[in-house]
KOLGU-4560 file (N, C-alpha, C; in nm, 3 decimals, padded with zeros to 5 digits):
<recs>
<n_xx: -00.915 n_yy: 00.929 n_zz: 00.693 ca_xx: -00.873 ca_yy: 00.853 ca_zz: 00.577 c_xx: -00.984 c_yy: 00.760 c_zz: 00.531 mol: A seq: 1 type: UNK>
<n_xx: -01.046 n_yy: 00.691 n_zz: 00.626 ca_xx: -01.154 ca_yy: 00.598 ca_zz: 00.590 c_xx: -01.266 c_yy: 00.670 c_zz: 00.514 mol: A seq: 2 type: UNK>
<n_xx: -01.306 n_yy: 00.787 n_zz: 00.562 ca_xx: -01.414 ca_yy: 00.860 ca_zz: 00.496 c_xx: -01.378 c_yy: 00.895 c_zz: 00.352 mol: A seq: 3 type: UNK>
<n_xx: -01.254 n_yy: 00.931 n_zz: 00.328 ca_xx: -01.210 ca_yy: 00.962 ca_zz: 00.192 c_xx: -01.215 c_yy: 00.839 c_zz: 00.101 mol: A seq: 4 type: UNK>
<n_xx: -01.171 n_yy: 00.726 n_zz: 00.153 ca_xx: -01.174 ca_yy: 00.602 ca_zz: 00.074 c_xx: -01.318 c_yy: 00.562 c_zz: 00.045 mol: A seq: 5 type: UNK>
<n_xx: -01.403 n_yy: 00.565 n_zz: 00.147 ca_xx: -01.544 ca_yy: 00.528 ca_zz: 00.128 c_xx: -01.611 c_yy: 00.620 c_zz: 00.027 mol: A seq: 6 type: UNK>
<n_xx: -01.590 n_yy: 00.749 n_zz: 00.043 ca_xx: -01.650 ca_yy: 00.847 ca_zz: -00.049 c_xx: -01.602 c_yy: 00.824 c_zz: -00.192 mol: A seq: 7 type: UNK>
<n_xx: -01.476 n_yy: 00.799 n_zz: -00.208 ca_xx: -01.418 ca_yy: 00.779 ca_zz: -00.339 c_xx: -01.481 c_yy: 00.659 c_zz: -00.411 mol: A seq: 8 type: UNK>
<n_xx: -01.488 n_yy: 00.546 n_zz: -00.343 ca_xx: -01.538 ca_yy: 00.425 ca_zz: -00.408 c_xx: -01.690 c_yy: 00.418 c_zz: -00.413 mol: A seq: 9 type: UNK>
<n_xx: -01.759 n_yy: 00.494 n_zz: -00.333 ca_xx: -01.906 ca_yy: 00.491 ca_zz: -00.336 c_xx: -01.960 c_yy: 00.554 c_zz: -00.464 mol: A seq: 10 type: UNK>
<n_xx: -01.880 n_yy: 00.630 n_zz: -00.535 ca_xx: -01.923 ca_yy: 00.692 ca_zz: -00.660 c_xx: -01.895 c_yy: 00.605 c_zz: -00.782 mol: A seq: 11 type: UNK>
<n_xx: -01.832 n_yy: 00.490 n_zz: -00.763 ca_xx: -01.795 ca_yy: 00.404 ca_zz: -00.875 c_xx: -01.902 c_yy: 00.298 c_zz: -00.893 mol: A seq: 12 type: UNK>
<n_xx: -01.981 n_yy: 00.311 n_zz: -00.998 ca_xx: -02.092 ca_yy: 00.217 ca_zz: -01.019 c_xx: -02.046 c_yy: 00.083 c_zz: -01.075 mol: A seq: 13 type: UNK>
<n_xx: -01.930 n_yy: 00.078 n_zz: -01.133 ca_xx: -01.882 ca_yy: -00.045 ca_zz: -01.196 c_xx: -01.761 c_yy: -00.104 c_zz: -01.123 mol: A seq: 14 type: UNK>
<n_xx: -01.758 n_yy: -00.088 n_zz: -00.992 ca_xx: -01.652 ca_yy: -00.144 ca_zz: -00.907 c_xx: -01.663 c_yy: -00.297 c_zz: -00.906 mol: A seq: 15 type: UNK>
<n_xx: -01.551 n_yy: -00.366 n_zz: -00.923 ca_xx: -01.549 ca_yy: -00.512 ca_zz: -00.919 c_xx: -01.485 c_yy: -00.568 c_zz: -00.793 mol: A seq: 16 type: UNK>
<n_xx: -01.379 n_yy: -00.504 n_zz: -00.744 ca_xx: -01.306 ca_yy: -00.559 ca_zz: -00.630 c_xx: -01.226 c_yy: -00.452 c_zz: -00.559 mol: A seq: 17 type: UNK>
<n_xx: -01.214 n_yy: -00.470 n_zz: -00.427 ca_xx: -01.129 ca_yy: -00.385 ca_zz: -00.343 c_xx: -01.047 c_yy: -00.476 c_zz: -00.253 mol: A seq: 18 type: UNK>
<n_xx: -00.923 n_yy: -00.436 n_zz: -00.226 ca_xx: -00.838 ca_yy: -00.512 ca_zz: -00.136 c_xx: -00.756 c_yy: -00.413 c_zz: -00.055 mol: A seq: 19 type: UNK>
<n_xx: -00.750 n_yy: -00.433 n_zz: 00.076 ca_xx: -00.671 ca_yy: -00.348 ca_zz: 00.165 c_xx: -00.552 c_yy: -00.430 c_zz: 00.212 mol: A seq: 20 type: UNK>
<n_xx: -00.434 n_yy: -00.371 n_zz: 00.206 ca_xx: -00.315 ca_yy: -00.442 ca_zz: 00.251 c_xx: -00.210 c_yy: -00.348 c_zz: 00.304 mol: A seq: 21 type: UNK>
<n_xx: -00.101 n_yy: -00.408 n_zz: 00.350 ca_xx: 00.012 ca_yy: -00.329 ca_zz: 00.401 c_xx: 00.140 c_yy: -00.388 c_zz: 00.345 mol: A seq: 22 type: UNK>
<n_xx: 00.241 n_yy: -00.304 n_zz: 00.337 ca_xx: 00.368 ca_yy: -00.347 ca_zz: 00.279 c_xx: 00.482 c_yy: -00.259 c_zz: 00.329 mol: A seq: 23 type: UNK>
<n_xx: 00.603 n_yy: -00.307 n_zz: 00.310 ca_xx: 00.720 ca_yy: -00.223 ca_zz: 00.330 c_xx: 00.804 c_yy: -00.217 c_zz: 00.203 mol: A seq: 24 type: UNK>
<n_xx: 00.749 n_yy: -00.272 n_zz: 00.093 ca_xx: 00.820 ca_yy: -00.278 ca_zz: -00.034 c_xx: 00.719 c_yy: -00.261 c_zz: -00.148 mol: A seq: 25 type: UNK>
<n_xx: 00.710 n_yy: -00.140 n_zz: -00.202 ca_xx: 00.608 ca_yy: -00.112 ca_zz: -00.304 c_xx: 00.629 c_yy: -00.192 c_zz: -00.432 mol: A seq: 26 type: UNK>
<n_xx: 00.753 n_yy: -00.215 n_zz: -00.472 ca_xx: 00.779 ca_yy: -00.291 ca_zz: -00.595 c_xx: 00.732 c_yy: -00.435 c_zz: -00.580 mol: A seq: 27 type: UNK>
<n_xx: 00.768 n_yy: -00.499 n_zz: -00.469 ca_xx: 00.722 ca_yy: -00.636 ca_zz: -00.444 c_xx: 00.570 c_yy: -00.640 c_zz: -00.440 mol: A seq: 28 type: UNK>
<n_xx: 00.512 n_yy: -00.545 n_zz: -00.373 ca_xx: 00.367 ca_yy: -00.537 ca_zz: -00.359 c_xx: 00.298 c_yy: -00.528 c_zz: -00.495 mol: A seq: 29 type: UNK>
<n_xx: 00.346 n_yy: -00.440 n_zz: -00.581 ca_xx: 00.285 ca_yy: -00.424 ca_zz: -00.714 c_xx: 00.299 c_yy: -00.552 c_zz: -00.795 mol: A seq: 30 type: UNK>
<n_xx: 00.414 n_yy: -00.617 n_zz: -00.789 ca_xx: 00.432 ca_yy: -00.743 ca_zz: -00.862 c_xx: 00.343 c_yy: -00.853 c_zz: -00.806 mol: A seq: 31 type: UNK>
<n_xx: 00.324 n_yy: -00.854 n_zz: -00.676 ca_xx: 00.242 ca_yy: -00.956 ca_zz: -00.611 c_xx: 00.095 c_yy: -00.948 c_zz: -00.656 mol: A seq: 32 type: UNK>
<n_xx: 00.045 n_yy: -00.827 n_zz: -00.676 ca_xx: -00.097 ca_yy: -00.808 ca_zz: -00.705 c_xx: -00.130 c_yy: -00.777 c_zz: -00.850 mol: A seq: 33 type: UNK>
<n_xx: -00.033 n_yy: -00.762 n_zz: -00.938 ca_xx: -00.064 ca_yy: -00.710 ca_zz: -01.071 c_xx: -00.150 c_yy: -00.804 c_zz: -01.155 mol: A seq: 34 type: UNK>
<n_xx: -00.153 n_yy: -00.933 n_zz: -01.126 ca_xx: -00.242 ca_yy: -01.024 ca_zz: -01.200 c_xx: -00.387 c_yy: -01.013 c_zz: -01.152 mol: A seq: 35 type: UNK>
<n_xx: -00.405 n_yy: -00.975 n_zz: -01.027 ca_xx: -00.539 ca_yy: -00.970 ca_zz: -00.968 c_xx: -00.605 c_yy: -00.833 c_zz: -00.976 mol: A seq: 36 type: UNK>
<n_xx: -00.524 n_yy: -00.727 n_zz: -00.968 ca_xx: -00.579 ca_yy: -00.592 ca_zz: -00.959 c_xx: -00.511 c_yy: -00.499 c_zz: -01.059 mol: A seq: 37 type: UNK>
<n_xx: -00.592 n_yy: -00.419 n_zz: -01.126 ca_xx: -00.540 ca_yy: -00.325 ca_zz: -01.225 c_xx: -00.481 c_yy: -00.200 c_zz: -01.160 mol: A seq: 38 type: UNK>
<n_xx: -00.526 n_yy: -00.169 n_zz: -01.039 ca_xx: -00.485 ca_yy: -00.046 ca_zz: -00.973 c_xx: -00.441 c_yy: -00.073 c_zz: -00.830 mol: A seq: 39 type: UNK>
<n_xx: -00.328 n_yy: -00.016 n_zz: -00.793 ca_xx: -00.278 ca_yy: -00.026 ca_zz: -00.655 c_xx: -00.224 c_yy: 00.111 c_zz: -00.617 mol: A seq: 40 type: UNK>
<n_xx: -00.263 n_yy: 00.157 n_zz: -00.498 ca_xx: -00.221 ca_yy: 00.289 ca_zz: -00.454 c_xx: -00.186 c_yy: 00.288 c_zz: -00.305 mol: A seq: 41 type: UNK>
<n_xx: -00.070 n_yy: 00.341 n_zz: -00.271 ca_xx: -00.033 ca_yy: 00.361 ca_zz: -00.131 c_xx: -00.117 c_yy: 00.477 c_zz: -00.081 mol: A seq: 42 type: UNK>
<n_xx: -00.189 n_yy: 00.455 n_zz: 00.031 ca_xx: -00.277 ca_yy: 00.561 ca_zz: 00.083 c_xx: -00.233 c_yy: 00.615 c_zz: 00.217 mol: A seq: 43 type: UNK>
<n_xx: -00.141 n_yy: 00.545 n_zz: 00.284 ca_xx: -00.093 ca_yy: 00.596 ca_zz: 00.414 c_xx: 00.044 c_yy: 00.540 c_zz: 00.445 mol: A seq: 44 type: UNK>
<n_xx: 00.118 n_yy: 00.616 n_zz: 00.524 ca_xx: 00.248 ca_yy: 00.574 ca_zz: 00.574 c_xx: 00.250 c_yy: 00.595 c_zz: 00.724 mol: A seq: 45 type: UNK>
<n_xx: 00.330 n_yy: 00.515 n_zz: 00.795 ca_xx: 00.340 ca_yy: 00.530 ca_zz: 00.939 c_xx: 00.418 c_yy: 00.416 c_zz: 01.001 mol: A seq: 46 type: UNK>
<n_xx: 00.414 n_yy: 00.409 n_zz: 01.132 ca_xx: 00.482 ca_yy: 00.301 ca_zz: 01.201 c_xx: 00.409 c_yy: 00.169 c_zz: 01.174 mol: A seq: 47 type: UNK>
<n_xx: 00.479 n_yy: 00.055 n_zz: 01.184 ca_xx: 00.411 ca_yy: -00.073 ca_zz: 01.163 c_xx: 00.286 c_yy: -00.092 c_zz: 01.251 mol: A seq: 48 type: UNK>
<n_xx: 00.291 n_yy: -00.047 n_zz: 01.375 ca_xx: 00.175 ca_yy: -00.061 ca_zz: 01.463 c_xx: 00.055 c_yy: 00.019 c_zz: 01.410 mol: A seq: 49 type: UNK>
<n_xx: 00.079 n_yy: 00.144 n_zz: 01.373 ca_xx: -00.030 ca_yy: 00.228 ca_zz: 01.323 c_xx: -00.082 c_yy: 00.178 c_zz: 01.188 mol: A seq: 50 type: UNK>
<n_xx: 00.006 n_yy: 00.128 n_zz: 01.104 ca_xx: -00.036 ca_yy: 00.074 ca_zz: 00.975 c_xx: -00.124 c_yy: -00.049 c_zz: 00.997 mol: A seq: 51 type: UNK>
<n_xx: -00.086 n_yy: -00.137 n_zz: 01.090 ca_xx: -00.169 ca_yy: -00.255 ca_zz: 01.120 c_xx: -00.306 c_yy: -00.213 c_zz: 01.174 mol: A seq: 52 type: UNK>
<n_xx: -00.308 n_yy: -00.114 n_zz: 01.262 ca_xx: -00.435 ca_yy: -00.065 ca_zz: 01.315 c_xx: -00.520 c_yy: -00.004 c_zz: 01.204 mol: A seq: 53 type: UNK>
<n_xx: -00.456 n_yy: 00.070 n_zz: 01.114 ca_xx: -00.528 ca_yy: 00.130 ca_zz: 01.001 c_xx: -00.584 c_yy: 00.025 c_zz: 00.908 mol: A seq: 54 type: UNK>
<n_xx: -00.506 n_yy: -00.081 n_zz: 00.885 ca_xx: -00.553 ca_yy: -00.190 ca_zz: 00.800 c_xx: -00.675 c_yy: -00.258 c_zz: 00.863 mol: A seq: 55 type: UNK>
<n_xx: -00.667 n_yy: -00.287 n_zz: 00.993 ca_xx: -00.781 ca_yy: -00.345 ca_zz: 01.065 c_xx: -00.906 c_yy: -00.259 c_zz: 01.046 mol: A seq: 56 type: UNK>
<n_xx: -00.891 n_yy: -00.132 n_zz: 01.071 ca_xx: -01.003 ca_yy: -00.039 ca_zz: 01.066 c_xx: -01.065 c_yy: -00.034 c_zz: 00.926 mol: A seq: 57 type: UNK>
<n_xx: -00.980 n_yy: -00.018 n_zz: 00.824 ca_xx: -01.032 ca_yy: -00.011 ca_zz: 00.687 c_xx: -01.102 c_yy: -00.139 c_zz: 00.645 mol: A seq: 58 type: UNK>
<n_xx: -01.041 n_yy: -00.254 n_zz: 00.674 ca_xx: -01.104 ca_yy: -00.381 ca_zz: 00.636 c_xx: -01.241 c_yy: -00.394 c_zz: 00.702 mol: A seq: 59 type: UNK>
<n_xx: -01.246 n_yy: -00.370 n_zz: 00.830 ca_xx: -01.372 ca_yy: -00.384 ca_zz: 00.904 c_xx: -01.481 c_yy: -00.294 c_zz: 00.844 mol: A seq: 60 type: UNK>
<n_xx: -01.449 n_yy: -00.169 n_zz: 00.822 ca_xx: -01.550 ca_yy: -00.074 ca_zz: 00.776 c_xx: -01.582 c_yy: -00.089 c_zz: 00.628 mol: A seq: 61 type: UNK>
<n_xx: -01.483 n_yy: -00.118 n_zz: 00.547 ca_xx: -01.511 ca_yy: -00.135 ca_zz: 00.403 c_xx: -01.590 c_yy: -00.263 c_zz: 00.377 mol: A seq: 62 type: UNK>
<n_xx: -01.572 n_yy: -00.365 n_zz: 00.461 ca_xx: -01.655 ca_yy: -00.486 ca_zz: 00.447 c_xx: -01.802 c_yy: -00.453 c_zz: 00.471 mol: A seq: 63 type: UNK>
<n_xx: -01.829 n_yy: -00.358 n_zz: 00.559 ca_xx: -01.967 ca_yy: -00.315 ca_zz: 00.581 c_xx: -02.019 c_yy: -00.230 c_zz: 00.465 mol: A seq: 64 type: UNK>
<n_xx: -01.934 n_yy: -00.144 n_zz: 00.412 ca_xx: -01.976 ca_yy: -00.053 ca_zz: 00.305 c_xx: -01.982 c_yy: -00.119 c_zz: 00.167 mol: A seq: 65 type: UNK>
<n_xx: -01.890 n_yy: -00.211 n_zz: 00.142 ca_xx: -01.879 ca_yy: -00.274 ca_zz: 00.010 c_xx: -01.871 c_yy: -00.426 c_zz: 00.025 mol: A seq: 66 type: UNK>
<n_xx: -01.969 n_yy: -00.491 n_zz: 00.085 ca_xx: -01.958 ca_yy: -00.635 ca_zz: 00.115 c_xx: -01.939 c_yy: -00.724 c_zz: -00.008 mol: A seq: 67 type: UNK>
<n_xx: -01.988 n_yy: -00.684 n_zz: -00.121 ca_xx: -01.976 ca_yy: -00.768 ca_zz: -00.241 c_xx: -01.842 c_yy: -00.750 c_zz: -00.311 mol: A seq: 68 type: UNK>
<n_xx: -01.767 n_yy: -00.649 n_zz: -00.272 ca_xx: -01.646 ca_yy: -00.616 ca_zz: -00.347 c_xx: -01.515 c_yy: -00.636 c_zz: -00.270 mol: A seq: 69 type: UNK>
<n_xx: -01.520 n_yy: -00.636 n_zz: -00.138 ca_xx: -01.397 ca_yy: -00.644 ca_zz: -00.060 c_xx: -01.341 c_yy: -00.786 c_zz: -00.066 mol: A seq: 70 type: UNK>
<n_xx: -01.216 n_yy: -00.800 n_zz: -00.109 ca_xx: -01.153 ca_yy: -00.929 ca_zz: -00.129 c_xx: -01.073 c_yy: -00.980 c_zz: -00.010 mol: A seq: 71 type: UNK>
<n_xx: -01.060 n_yy: -00.903 n_zz: 00.096 ca_xx: -00.982 ca_yy: -00.947 ca_zz: 00.211 c_xx: -01.048 c_yy: -01.068 c_zz: 00.276 mol: A seq: 72 type: UNK>
<n_xx: -00.971 n_yy: -01.175 n_zz: 00.293 ca_xx: -01.022 ca_yy: -01.298 ca_zz: 00.356 c_xx: -01.018 c_yy: -01.287 c_zz: 00.507 mol: A seq: 73 type: UNK>
<n_xx: -00.913 n_yy: -01.224 n_zz: 00.561 ca_xx: -00.900 ca_yy: -01.207 ca_zz: 00.706 c_xx: -00.987 c_yy: -01.092 c_zz: 00.753 mol: A seq: 74 type: UNK>
<n_xx: -01.024 n_yy: -01.098 n_zz: 00.878 ca_xx: -01.106 ca_yy: -00.991 ca_zz: 00.937 c_xx: -01.023 c_yy: -00.868 c_zz: 00.970 mol: A seq: 75 type: UNK>
<n_xx: -00.893 n_yy: -00.884 n_zz: 00.977 ca_xx: -00.809 ca_yy: -00.771 ca_zz: 01.012 c_xx: -00.669 c_yy: -00.787 c_zz: 00.959 mol: A seq: 76 type: UNK>
<n_xx: -00.578 n_yy: -00.717 n_zz: 01.019 ca_xx: -00.441 ca_yy: -00.711 ca_zz: 00.973 c_xx: -00.373 c_yy: -00.847 c_zz: 00.976 mol: A seq: 77 type: UNK>
<n_xx: -00.303 n_yy: -00.876 n_zz: 00.871 ca_xx: -00.225 ca_yy: -01.000 ca_zz: 00.860 c_xx: -00.100 c_yy: -00.967 c_zz: 00.778 mol: A seq: 78 type: UNK>
<n_xx: -00.016 n_yy: -01.064 n_zz: 00.759 ca_xx: 00.100 ca_yy: -01.042 ca_zz: 00.673 c_xx: 00.219 c_yy: -00.980 c_zz: 00.743 mol: A seq: 79 type: UNK>
<n_xx: 00.287 n_yy: -00.896 n_zz: 00.672 ca_xx: 00.415 ca_yy: -00.838 ca_zz: 00.710 c_xx: 00.406 c_yy: -00.752 c_zz: 00.837 mol: A seq: 80 type: UNK>
<n_xx: 00.467 n_yy: -00.796 n_zz: 00.948 ca_xx: 00.462 ca_yy: -00.717 ca_zz: 01.072 c_xx: 00.548 c_yy: -00.590 c_zz: 01.066 mol: A seq: 81 type: UNK>
<n_xx: 00.637 n_yy: -00.579 n_zz: 00.967 ca_xx: 00.723 ca_yy: -00.462 ca_zz: 00.953 c_xx: 00.669 c_yy: -00.359 c_zz: 00.853 mol: A seq: 82 type: UNK>
<n_xx: 00.551 n_yy: -00.384 n_zz: 00.799 ca_xx: 00.495 ca_yy: -00.296 ca_zz: 00.697 c_xx: 00.475 c_yy: -00.155 c_zz: 00.751 mol: A seq: 83 type: UNK>
<n_xx: 00.516 n_yy: -00.057 n_zz: 00.670 ca_xx: 00.503 ca_yy: 00.083 ca_zz: 00.711 c_xx: 00.419 c_yy: 00.164 c_zz: 00.611 mol: A seq: 84 type: UNK>
<n_xx: 00.351 n_yy: 00.092 n_zz: 00.520 ca_xx: 00.264 ca_yy: 00.157 ca_zz: 00.422 c_xx: 00.135 c_yy: 00.078 c_zz: 00.408 mol: A seq: 85 type: UNK>
<n_xx: 00.026 n_yy: 00.151 n_zz: 00.394 ca_xx: -00.106 ca_yy: 00.092 ca_zz: 00.376 c_xx: -00.148 c_yy: 00.120 c_zz: 00.232 mol: A seq: 86 type: UNK>
<n_xx: -00.207 n_yy: 00.020 n_zz: 00.165 ca_xx: -00.248 ca_yy: 00.039 ca_zz: 00.026 c_xx: -00.387 c_yy: -00.017 c_zz: 00.002 mol: A seq: 87 type: UNK>
<n_xx: -00.444 n_yy: 00.027 n_zz: -00.108 ca_xx: -00.569 ca_yy: -00.028 ca_zz: -00.158 c_xx: -00.544 c_yy: -00.069 c_zz: -00.302 mol: A seq: 88 type: UNK>
<n_xx: -00.594 n_yy: -00.187 n_zz: -00.336 ca_xx: -00.592 ca_yy: -00.236 ca_zz: -00.474 c_xx: -00.737 c_yy: -00.250 c_zz: -00.518 mol: A seq: 89 type: UNK>
<n_xx: -00.764 n_yy: -00.224 n_zz: -00.646 ca_xx: -00.901 ca_yy: -00.233 ca_zz: -00.693 c_xx: -00.909 c_yy: -00.262 c_zz: -00.842 mol: A seq: 90 type: UNK>
<n_xx: -01.026 n_yy: -00.311 n_zz: -00.881 ca_xx: -01.060 ca_yy: -00.332 ca_zz: -01.021 c_xx: -01.193 c_yy: -00.264 c_zz: -01.050 mol: A seq: 91 type: UNK>
<n_xx: -01.201 n_yy: -00.208 n_zz: -01.168 ca_xx: -01.323 ca_yy: -00.147 ca_zz: -01.217 c_xx: -01.355 c_yy: -00.212 c_zz: -01.351 mol: A seq: 92 type: UNK>
<n_xx: -01.480 n_yy: -00.247 n_zz: -01.373 ca_xx: -01.524 ca_yy: -00.306 ca_zz: -01.499 c_xx: -01.564 c_yy: -00.194 c_zz: -01.594 mol: A seq: 93 type: UNK>
<n_xx: -01.474 n_yy: -00.162 n_zz: -01.685 ca_xx: -01.504 ca_yy: -00.060 ca_zz: -01.785 c_xx: -01.577 c_yy: -00.125 c_zz: -01.901 mol: A seq: 94 type: UNK>
<n_xx: -01.705 n_yy: -00.093 n_zz: -01.915 ca_xx: -01.785 ca_yy: -00.151 ca_zz: -02.022 c_xx: -01.761 c_yy: -00.081 c_zz: -02.154 mol: A seq: 95 type: UNK>
<n_xx: -01.724 n_yy: 00.046 n_zz: -02.149 ca_xx: -01.687 ca_yy: 00.119 ca_zz: -02.269 c_xx: -01.601 c_yy: 00.238 c_zz: -02.229 mol: A seq: 96 type: UNK>
<n_xx: -01.546 n_yy: 00.303 n_zz: -02.326 ca_xx: -01.451 ca_yy: 00.411 ca_zz: -02.301 c_xx: -01.515 c_yy: 00.529 c_zz: -02.226 mol: A seq: 97 type: UNK>
<n_xx: -01.646 n_yy: 00.544 n_zz: -02.237 ca_xx: -01.715 ca_yy: 00.653 ca_zz: -02.169 c_xx: -01.727 c_yy: 00.630 c_zz: -02.019 mol: A seq: 98 type: UNK>
<n_xx: -01.696 n_yy: 00.510 n_zz: -01.971 ca_xx: -01.708 ca_yy: 00.480 ca_zz: -01.829 c_xx: -01.576 c_yy: 00.490 c_zz: -01.754 mol: A seq: 99 type: UNK>
<n_xx: -01.479 n_yy: 00.546 n_zz: -01.813 ca_xx: -01.350 ca_yy: 00.558 ca_zz: -01.746 c_xx: -01.362 c_yy: 00.666 c_zz: -01.639 mol: A seq: 100 type: UNK>
<n_xx: -01.422 n_yy: 00.624 n_zz: -01.528 ca_xx: -01.444 ca_yy: 00.716 ca_zz: -01.416 c_xx: -01.364 c_yy: 00.670 c_zz: -01.295 mol: A seq: 101 type: UNK>
<n_xx: -01.242 n_yy: 00.638 n_zz: -01.320 ca_xx: -01.156 ca_yy: 00.587 ca_zz: -01.214 c_xx: -01.154 c_yy: 00.683 c_zz: -01.096 mol: A seq: 102 type: UNK>
<n_xx: -01.164 n_yy: 00.628 n_zz: -00.976 ca_xx: -01.170 ca_yy: 00.716 ca_zz: -00.859 c_xx: -01.043 c_yy: 00.798 c_zz: -00.841 mol: A seq: 103 type: UNK>
<n_xx: -01.061 n_yy: 00.915 n_zz: -00.789 ca_xx: -00.948 ca_yy: 01.004 ca_zz: -00.758 c_xx: -00.897 c_yy: 00.967 c_zz: -00.619 mol: A seq: 104 type: UNK>
<n_xx: -00.794 n_yy: 00.886 n_zz: -00.615 ca_xx: -00.735 ca_yy: 00.846 ca_zz: -00.487 c_xx: -00.621 c_yy: 00.942 c_zz: -00.457 mol: A seq: 105 type: UNK>
<n_xx: -00.593 n_yy: 00.957 n_zz: -00.332 ca_xx: -00.495 ca_yy: 01.051 ca_zz: -00.280 c_xx: -00.366 c_yy: 01.055 c_zz: -00.361 mol: A seq: 106 type: UNK>
<n_xx: -00.328 n_yy: 01.176 n_zz: -00.401 ca_xx: -00.199 ca_yy: 01.194 ca_zz: -00.467 c_xx: -00.086 c_yy: 01.186 c_zz: -00.365 mol: A seq: 107 type: UNK>
<n_xx: -00.114 n_yy: 01.227 n_zz: -00.244 ca_xx: -00.015 ca_yy: 01.221 ca_zz: -00.137 c_xx: -00.071 c_yy: 01.134 c_zz: -00.025 mol: A seq: 108 type: UNK>
<n_xx: 00.000 n_yy: 01.028 n_zz: 00.010 ca_xx: -00.050 ca_yy: 00.939 ca_zz: 00.118 c_xx: -00.062 c_yy: 01.012 c_zz: 00.251 mol: A seq: 109 type: UNK>
<n_xx: -00.160 n_yy: 00.969 n_zz: 00.330 ca_xx: -00.174 ca_yy: 01.019 ca_zz: 00.465 c_xx: -00.055 c_yy: 00.973 c_zz: 00.548 mol: A seq: 110 type: UNK>
<n_xx: -00.021 n_yy: 01.052 n_zz: 00.648 ca_xx: 00.081 ca_yy: 01.013 ca_zz: 00.746 c_xx: 00.005 c_yy: 00.978 c_zz: 00.873 mol: A seq: 111 type: UNK>
<n_xx: 00.008 n_yy: 00.851 n_zz: 00.913 ca_xx: -00.064 ca_yy: 00.809 ca_zz: 01.032 c_xx: 00.022 c_yy: 00.838 c_zz: 01.156 mol: A seq: 112 type: UNK>
<n_xx: -00.038 n_yy: 00.905 n_zz: 01.252 ca_xx: 00.031 ca_yy: 00.939 ca_zz: 01.376 c_xx: -00.059 c_yy: 00.904 c_zz: 01.493 mol: A seq: 113 type: UNK>
<n_xx: 00.002 n_yy: 00.877 n_zz: 01.606 ca_xx: -00.070 ca_yy: 00.845 ca_zz: 01.729 c_xx: -00.123 c_yy: 00.974 c_zz: 01.789 mol: A seq: 114 type: UNK>
<n_xx: -00.247 n_yy: 00.971 n_zz: 01.837 ca_xx: -00.307 ca_yy: 01.089 ca_zz: 01.903 c_xx: -00.240 c_yy: 01.116 c_zz: 02.035 mol: A seq: 115 type: UNK>
</recs>
């Protein structure tokens, strides 16, 4: 999952911000972030433990890959301990209509499972 996210956003030259989070309520989540981020997408589903581990992993690695853009203040998972969905929120600075190159994020969220 991480490789797909990294690959997706590495092609966006006009990326402004990325945020990784977890939730158990997509409607609340979208309302919470709609003033800050134009795009929010659920990228994985799973148990709260696996979602927290996935959030930790993504934040850590995306901070290395996109240090100027990642908005997460914490180094790892925080917030809702019952969250069963992982999401990414982002903004892209469209300078003109020809730059609408929004990344192709997963149409179907990953299902996180324990090995």
